[in-house]
C-alpha positions, -999 to +999 in steps of 0.1 A: -133-201+384-127-174+358-147-165+328-120-182+307-130-219+310-148-236+295-155-217+263-127-192+260-126-176+226-099-189+203-072-166+188-079-158+152-047-139+145-025-112+159-045-089+182-077-107+175-098-134+192-128-154+184-161-139+197-182-163+217-216-167+201-244-178+225-278-188+213-301-188+243-337-198+252-334-231+235-363-256+240-360-281+212-332-305+202-335-295+165-329-258+173-299-266+195-284-289+168-289-262+142-274-235+163-243-257+169-241-266+132-242-229+123-212-223+146-227-212+179-201-217+207-225-217+237-261-230+240-284-215+267-312-233+284-335-214+309-339-239+337-352-217+365-373-185+362-406-173+346-402-174+309-420-188+279-386-204+271-381-221+304-377-259+304-370-285+330-334-291+337-339-328+328-352-318+294-322-295+289-300-325+298-316-346+271-309-319+245-273-314+258-266-351+256-276-350+219-257-319+210-221-320+221-205-295+197-211-265+219-209-255+256-242-259+274-252-230+298-278-233+325-296-200+328-314-192+360-330-164+380-329-157+418-311-189+430-287-197+458-254-213+450-266-247+461-297-244+439-276-232+409-252-262+412-281-287+415-299-272+385-267-271+364-258-307+372-293-319+364-291-300+331-256-314+323-245-278+319-209-267+319-216-230+328-242-210+347-258-177+339-273-158+368-300-132+368-311-114+400-282-128+420-257-108+440-221-116+430-209-104+464-225-133+482-213-160+457-189-186+471-154-184+457-153-222+454-183-226+432-172-253+408-186-240+375-178-208+355-204-181+361-218-152+343-236-125+363-261-104+344-261-067+350-288-045+335-283-016+312-310+010+308-320+027+276-300+058+286-269+037+293-270+034+331-260+002+349-285-015+371-270-040+394-236-049+409-205-055+387-191-089+395-154-096+403-131-100+373-130-138+378-166-139+366-180-131+332-202-100+331-232-100+309-249-067+300-286-070+292-314-045+285-336-036+314-374-036+313-392-024+345-410-053+363-391-080+344-359-100+353-337-113+326-341-121+289-360-089+281-348-085+245-345-048+252-318-029+233-296-003+249-269+022+237-236+004+228-216+034+238-225+028+275-205-004+275-173+009+259-154+017+292-164-016+307-155-037+277-121-020+275-111-034+309-128-068+313-146-096+295-182-088+288-209-106+269-235-084+252-272-093+252-305-075+247-321-070+213-293-085+193-300-102+160-285-107+125-291-071+114-274-054+144-249-078+159-222-070+134-221-033+146-218-044+182-189-067+175-171-042+153-175-013+177-169-031+210-151-064+202-167-080+233-159-114+247-192-126+234-227-119+222-260-135+232-294-136+214-327-153+221-359-136+212-343-119+181-337-154+166-372-167+171-403-174+150-423-175+182-413-176+219-391-206+225-390-217+188-359-206+168-361-195+132-333-214+114-325-185+090-323-160+118-299-182+137-277-187+107-276-150+099-267-141+135-237-164+136-226-155+101-227-118+109-204-122+139-179-143+120-180-119+091-172-090+114-143-108+130-127-110+096-132-074+088-102-050+090-125-023+104-130-042+137-120-020+166-096-045+181 
């Protein structure tokens, strides 16, 4: 399954495409509803792994069933393919996002689109295996001793050669004040934010969510966008 379905960005004009906006670490239905209302394309729910934003897959399913305007993503750490599929089905997710999982060992017939997370250090070095082109690659900041969802920023220039040749979702320290630069400079497949949109861990700040999505859409309409 390629990165293209479900949730492929829509064309917005010649040479342009709609950037996928993902709001992650959702724990409450009101936050998910607001993110979708603001225009988020994907909603992320951490259903496996140690995180203050982790929720049971069944709780994620309750929220997903109430908010149908965006693509639900089941986020998980260190799982097998069988575990990932079970968690995704229990969460009613349409995609999975995998931290701490080797793409080399992933089965080709896995029935849901997958994003594999690869770390990026503060000096621009990749940490982890790059997945095959049929998978979405997510670049996220690395913090020693922690796996996934660190909120750590990293130098955008390090991603330029990768984004030029494949679909990449950017994560790590993004928020309404810096995401516009990331989209303008790299024109990635998508952008992801979690902790930068919160009032406290797991609780989204409505104004921060709104500003994040609006910043991406504003940049898409700018003639200064790289591509």
